C-alpha positions in Angstrom: -10.7 -14.3 14.0 -9.5 -14.1 10.2 -13.0 -12.9 9.4 -12.4 -9.8 12.0 -9.2 -9.0 10.4 -11.1 -9.2 6.8 -13.8 -7.0 8.2 -11.4 -4.3 9.9 -9.1 -3.7 7.0 -11.5 -1.3 5.3 -11.5 0.7 8.4 -7.9 0.8 8.9 -7.3 2.0 5.0 -9.5 5.0 6.2 -7.6 5.5 9.3 -4.1 5.5 7.5 -5.6 8.0 4.4 -6.9 10.7 7.4 -3.1 10.1 9.1 -1.8 10.9 5.6 -4.2 13.6 5.1 -3.1 15.2 8.2 0.5 14.7 6.7 -0.1 16.6 3.9 0.6 20.0 6.0 4.1 19.9 5.3 4.8 17.0 3.1 3.2 16.2 -0.1 2.2 12.6 0.8 1.3 9.8 -1.8 0.0 7.7 1.1 -3.5 9.6 1.0 -4.5 8.6 -2.6 -2.4 5.3 -1.8 -5.1 4.2 1.0 -8.1 5.7 -1.0 -7.2 3.5 -3.8 -6.7 0.7 -1.8 -9.7 1.2 0.2 -11.7 1.1 -3.3 -10.0 -1.8 -4.7 -9.5 -4.3 -1.7 -12.5 -6.3 -2.4 -11.7 -7.1 -6.0 -9.7 -9.9 -7.8 -7.5 -11.9 -5.0 -4.3 -11.1 -7.8 -5.3 -7.4 -7.2 -4.9 -7.9 -3.5 -1.5 -9.8 -4.1 -0.6 -6.8 -6.0 -1.6 -4.5 -3.7 0.4 -6.4 -0.9 3.4 -6.3 -2.8 3.2 -2.7 -3.6 2.4 -1.4 -0.3 5.4 -3.3 1.2 7.7 -1.5 -1.5 5.9 1.9 -0.1 7.2 0.9 3.5 10.6 0.8 2.3 10.0 4.3 0.6 8.4 5.8 4.1 11.3 4.4 5.8 14.0 6.4 3.8 11.6 9.5 4.0 11.4 9.0 7.8 15.3 8.6 8.2 16.3 11.6 6.1 13.7 14.5 6.9 13.3 13.8 10.5 16.3 14.6 11.7 17.0 17.4 9.2 13.8 18.9 10.3 14.6 19.0 14.2 18.0 20.1 13.4 19.2 23.9 13.4 19.9 23.8 10.0 15.8 25.0 9.5 14.2 27.9 11.3 12.3 27.5 14.2 9.3 28.8 12.7 8.1 25.5 11.2 9.2 23.2 14.3 5.9 22.5 15.4 3.9 21.6 12.0 7.1 19.5 11.0 6.9 17.6 14.4 3.3 16.9 13.7 3.7 15.9 10.2 7.0 13.3 11.4 4.6 12.1 14.3 1.7 11.5 12.0 3.9 10.1 9.1 5.8 7.7 12.1 2.2 6.4 13.0 1.2 5.9 9.4 4.4 3.8 9.0 3.8 1.5 12.0 0.0 1.3 10.9 1.2 0.7 7.0 3.6 -2.1 8.5 0.8 -3.8 10.4 -1.8 -3.3 7.3 0.9 -5.1 5.2 1.0 -8.0 7.5 -2.4 -8.1 8.4 -3.5 -8.4 4.5 -0.8 -10.9 3.9 -2.3 -12.7 6.8 -6.1 -12.4 5.5 -4.7 -13.4 1.9 -2.4 -16.3 2.9 -4.2 -19.0 1.1 -4.0 -16.8 -1.9 -0.2 -15.7 -1.3 0.2 -20.0 -0.7 -1.6 -20.8 -3.9 0.4 -18.3 -6.3 3.7 -19.2 -4.6 2.7 -22.9 -5.8 1.4 -21.8 -9.2 2.9 -18.6 -10.2 1.2 -18.7 -13.1 -2.0 -17.7 -11.7 -5.2 -19.2 -10.7 -7.0 -21.1 -13.5 -9.5 -18.1 -13.9 -6.6 -15.6 -14.9 -5.1 -18.0 -17.4 -8.7 -18.5 -19.0 -9.2 -14.2 -19.3 -5.8 -14.1 -21.0 -7.1 -16.8 -23.2 -10.1 -15.0 -23.7 -7.9 -12.1 -24.9 -5.6 -13.9 -27.1 -8.7 -15.2 -29.0 -10.1 -11.6 -29.5 -6.6 -10.5 -30.6 -6.0 -7.6 -27.8 -2.8 -8.9 -26.9 -0.9 -10.5 -29.7 1.1 -7.4 -30.2 2.3 -8.0 -26.6 3.1 -11.5 -27.1 5.3 -11.0 -30.1 7.6 -8.8 -28.1 
């Protein structure tokens, strides 16, 4: 079952990017580049996956705030009726994308459960990560960052 989730995640990233593209008719939607970025970066390092999951969880909050602010305003009489159709379409796409984003965040966390548990038990990161930093320290790239 876990393999099935892992296999379908890229398809869901593309579906969410498509919904975000449709939302751009009346909203400058950051979800389009976000999901394209996630699609491209998902197969990489385990720590990157954790960062992506955390960032996606934060964007769920941003989308929730957008939906509770703009959906009632766009459906009120404060705006003219000439954009009602496109606004309702964008709200529908945004709401579907919001639900899909919550499901994706949960599925990504479930797929990376062992990585998350490893990180929780060892917050300094996996040994591979530490050895990469040690290599940079030997070369001298991050010495200025360590002094601060």
